[in-house]
N, C-alpha and C positions, 0 to 999 in steps of 0.2 A: 690710558686707563683700560684695563681689561680684566676679565674674569680669569682667563688663562693666558699664558704667554703667547703673544702674537694675535690675540683676539680682542677686537675693539668693541665697546659698548657705550651707549648713551647714558647709562645709569651710573652716577658717581658712586664710588665705594668709599665709605668713611670708616677709618680704623678707630676703634674705641680704645683709648689709652686708660687703663685702670689705675695708673699711678698719677694721673693728672689731678691737680687740686680742684678743678672744676667738677670732678666726679666724686668728690669727697663730701661727706655731710657731718657736721658737728652736732652731737646730741646736746640738747639743752639740759640745764640742771633739773628742771621739772620732769623731763622724760627719764633721766637717770634715777631720780628718787621714786618716780612712779614704778619703774621696773623692780626696784628693791622692795618697795611696800607690797607690790603684787606677789613677790616671792614669799615674803613674810606672812601675808594673809593666806596664801594657799597652804603654807605649812600649818598655820593655826587652824585652818579649816579641817585639815586631815586629823589633827589632834582632837578637835571638838567632835568630829564624826566618830572617832574611835571611842571617846569617853561616853558618847550617847548610847553606844551599843553595849557598853560594859556596866553602866550605872543603872540603878533602880529608877523607874519612871517617876515615882512619887518624890524621890530625893533629889531630882535634877533641878538645879538653879543655874542661872547664868554665871554666877560666881564660881561654881564648881566646874563648869564646862570650859570657860574661856581663860586662857593663859596668854598674856601679852608678850611673854619673853621671845617667842619666835619672830614676832614683828620687830621688836627692838633689836634683836641680834642681826636681823637681815639689814636693818638700816645702818648699823655700825659696821 
């Protein structure tokens, strides 16, 4: 075992096999759904921020700002 050809060392060298199943991780269903919902909510946030800048302050209500379609589309 050596660092270079013909050179010995006391430190063992471990080769990391990226294709080994021990190095793989399966994502749980909850984690996958969390990522999709996070994407949908960030899209909805962008739409709400845009609507807040364009609409009149007195006329703003949660119903006029929030559209749930980006979240639903991200989950599907």
